[in-house]
C-alpha positions in Angstrom: 76.1 -12.4 -64.7 73.0 -10.4 -65.7 72.7 -8.5 -69.0 72.7 -5.2 -67.1 76.1 -5.9 -65.8 77.5 -6.5 -69.3 75.9 -3.6 -71.0 75.3 -0.7 -68.6 78.2 1.1 -66.9 77.8 3.0 -63.6 77.0 6.4 -64.9 76.4 9.7 -63.0 72.7 10.2 -62.0 71.1 13.0 -64.0 70.5 16.4 -62.3 67.3 16.4 -60.3 67.8 12.8 -58.9 70.9 12.1 -57.0 73.4 14.6 -58.5 76.9 14.5 -57.2 78.3 17.4 -55.2 81.8 17.2 -56.6 84.2 14.9 -58.5 85.6 13.4 -55.4 82.3 12.4 -53.7 80.1 11.4 -56.5 77.2 8.9 -56.3 76.7 6.8 -59.4 73.4 5.4 -60.6 73.2 1.6 -60.0 71.5 -0.8 -62.4 70.0 -4.0 -61.1 73.1 -5.9 -62.3 75.4 -3.4 -60.6 73.6 -3.8 -57.3 74.0 -7.6 -57.5 77.6 -7.2 -58.4 78.3 -4.7 -55.6 76.8 -7.0 -53.1 78.8 -9.9 -54.4 82.0 -7.9 -54.1 81.3 -6.8 -50.6 80.3 -10.3 -49.5 83.3 -12.0 -51.1 85.8 -9.5 -49.7 84.3 -9.9 -46.2 84.4 -13.7 -46.5 88.0 -13.6 -47.7 89.1 -11.7 -44.6 87.3 -14.1 -42.3 88.8 -17.2 -44.0 92.3 -15.8 -44.1 92.1 -14.8 -40.4 91.1 -18.4 -39.5 93.8 -19.8 -41.7 96.4 -17.6 -39.9 95.2 -18.9 -36.5 95.9 -22.5 -37.4 99.0 -22.2 -39.6 101.7 -24.4 -37.9 104.7 -22.2 -38.8 107.6 -21.4 -41.0 108.5 -18.6 -43.4 110.7 -18.5 -46.5 113.4 -17.0 -44.3 113.0 -19.1 -41.1 111.4 -22.5 -41.6 111.7 -23.2 -37.9 109.5 -20.4 -36.8 106.2 -21.2 -35.0 102.8 -19.9 -35.9 101.9 -17.4 -38.5 104.0 -14.2 -39.1 101.7 -11.5 -40.4 104.4 -9.6 -42.3 106.7 -12.5 -43.4 104.3 -15.2 -44.5 102.9 -15.1 -48.0 99.3 -15.7 -48.5 100.3 -18.8 -50.5 102.1 -20.1 -47.4 98.7 -20.5 -45.7 97.4 -22.5 -48.7 100.2 -25.2 -48.4 98.9 -28.6 -47.2 102.3 -28.9 -45.5 103.5 -25.8 -43.8 107.0 -24.5 -44.4 108.2 -26.0 -41.0 107.2 -29.5 -42.2 104.0 -29.8 -40.1 100.8 -30.8 -41.9 98.3 -28.0 -42.4 95.1 -29.6 -43.7 92.5 -27.3 -42.2 94.5 -24.1 -42.7 95.3 -24.9 -46.3 91.6 -25.6 -47.1 90.6 -22.3 -45.4 93.3 -20.3 -47.3 92.5 -22.0 -50.6 88.8 -21.3 -50.0 89.7 -17.7 -49.3 91.6 -17.3 -52.5 88.8 -18.9 -54.5 86.2 -16.6 -52.9 88.4 -13.6 -53.6 88.7 -14.6 -57.3 85.0 -15.0 -57.5 84.6 -11.5 -56.1 87.2 -10.0 -58.4 85.3 -11.1 -61.5 82.2 -8.8 -60.9 84.5 -6.2 -59.4 86.5 -5.8 -62.7 83.2 -5.1 -64.4 82.2 -2.5 -61.8 85.6 -0.9 -62.0 85.4 -0.6 -65.8 82.0 1.0 -65.5 83.2 3.8 -63.3 84.8 5.5 -66.3 81.9 5.5 -68.8 83.7 7.7 -71.4 86.6 5.2 -71.6 84.8 2.3 -73.2 87.8 0.7 -75.0 89.8 0.8 -71.8 86.8 -0.7 -70.0 86.7 -3.6 -72.4 90.4 -4.2 -71.9 90.1 -4.1 -68.1 87.3 -6.6 -68.1 89.1 -9.0 -70.4 92.4 -8.8 -68.6 90.7 -9.0 -65.2 89.0 -12.3 -66.3 92.4 -13.7 -67.3 93.8 -12.7 -63.9 91.0 -14.5 -62.2 91.7 -17.7 -64.1 95.3 -17.3 -63.0 94.3 -17.2 -59.4 92.5 -20.5 -59.8 95.8 -21.9 -61.2 97.7 -20.6 -58.1 95.2 -22.4 -55.9 95.5 -25.7 -57.9 99.3 -25.6 -57.8 100.4 -25.2 -54.2 104.1 -24.5 -53.7 104.8 -27.5 -51.5 103.7 -29.9 -54.3 104.4 -28.1 -57.5 107.5 -25.9 -56.7 108.4 -23.7 -59.6 105.0 -24.1 -61.3 103.4 -22.4 -58.4 105.6 -19.3 -59.0 104.8 -19.3 -62.7 101.1 -19.5 -61.8 101.5 -16.4 -59.6 103.2 -14.6 -62.5 100.4 -15.7 -64.8 97.8 -14.2 -62.5 99.8 -11.0 -61.7 100.7 -9.8 -65.2 97.2 -9.5 -66.5 96.0 -8.2 -63.2 98.5 -5.5 -63.0 97.9 -4.6 -66.7 94.1 -4.4 -66.0 94.8 -2.2 -63.0 97.1 0.1 -64.9 94.5 0.6 -67.7 91.7 1.1 -65.1 93.6 3.7 -63.2 94.5 5.6 -66.4 90.8 5.5 -67.4 89.6 6.7 -64.1 92.1 9.6 -64.1 91.1 10.6 -67.7 87.3 10.4 -67.1 86.0 13.6 -65.4 82.9 11.7 -64.3 84.9 9.0 -62.4 85.1 9.1 -58.6 88.5 10.5 -57.5 88.9 8.2 -54.5 88.7 5.1 -56.7 91.4 6.6 -59.0 93.8 7.5 -56.2 93.4 4.3 -54.2 93.8 2.4 -57.4 97.0 4.2 -58.1 98.4 3.3 -54.7 97.4 -0.3 -55.1 99.0 -0.4 -58.5 102.2 1.1 -57.2 102.5 -1.3 -54.3 101.5 -4.3 -56.4 104.0 -3.5 -59.2 106.9 -3.0 -56.8 106.0 -6.3 -55.1 105.9 -8.1 -58.4 109.2 -6.6 -59.6 110.9 -7.8 -56.4 109.3 -11.2 -56.6 110.0 -12.0 -60.3 113.8 -12.6 -59.9 113.0 -15.3 -57.3 110.6 -17.1 -59.7 113.3 -16.9 -62.4 115.8 -18.3 -60.0 118.0 -15.1 -60.4 118.0 -14.3 -56.7 116.2 -15.1 -53.5 113.2 -13.0 -52.6 113.7 -10.2 -50.1 111.6 -9.9 -47.0 110.1 -6.8 -48.5 108.2 -8.9 -51.0 106.1 -10.5 -48.2 105.5 -7.1 -46.6 104.5 -5.6 -49.9 102.2 -8.5 -50.6 100.3 -7.7 -47.4 100.1 -4.0 -48.2 99.0 -4.6 -51.8 96.3 -7.1 -50.7 95.0 -4.7 -48.1 94.9 -1.8 -50.6 93.1 -4.1 -53.1 90.4 -4.9 -50.6 89.9 -1.2 -49.9 89.9 -0.4 -53.6 87.2 -3.1 -54.2 85.0 -1.7 -51.4 85.5 2.0 -52.6 84.5 1.1 -56.2 81.5 -0.9 -54.9 80.4 2.1 -52.8 80.7 4.4 -55.8 77.9 2.3 -57.5 75.6 2.4 -54.5 72.4 4.4 -53.9 73.1 7.3 -51.5 
């Protein structure tokens, strides 16, 4: 990561250059590091969608609620189901699991520069920005643990890895949304989409945690919320990246 990315936030362009028209449609001045980070985020988010779509096409079948089902169910299969070398219906899934694991790794690699971009969108909230970047990095490490511990081989450890990734990720998102809302210079779309992402992700986690702790079985709503949360996250990533682009 370049020094510019570590030291320079996305800040509003001074008057006379590319001044914003309003708080909701601002254009922020990119540094060289920010430009590279933005391109990395867009590229990794796009690659993630492609890899996941391909993994969905070859997934043999099975969900947590119906292991005999055939093919991929968009709303009832978890992302981690696609990454299982053996699908939930017992059929080997070598190609699909590699595609899904690759997608998750690509997403993690894209999240790392994205957390830095996100923190830079609220330049007056420096302490919050430092916390967002630190917690975001921990969440990224957690995603790698999720990939390395597929559910069909490691059982409960996979669930705990998901929790280890989710807790710092949600904490980083909470701090980031608060910072964006407090900073008058921050772009409003990034704040509101972030708030929606945080709400969906928090509800998903709250419903999933009892299953990890073996207190109750996960409801179908968890899988649905995972899809919604993931879609919102991708939109949030792209919106934040666009806020650091040149108009």
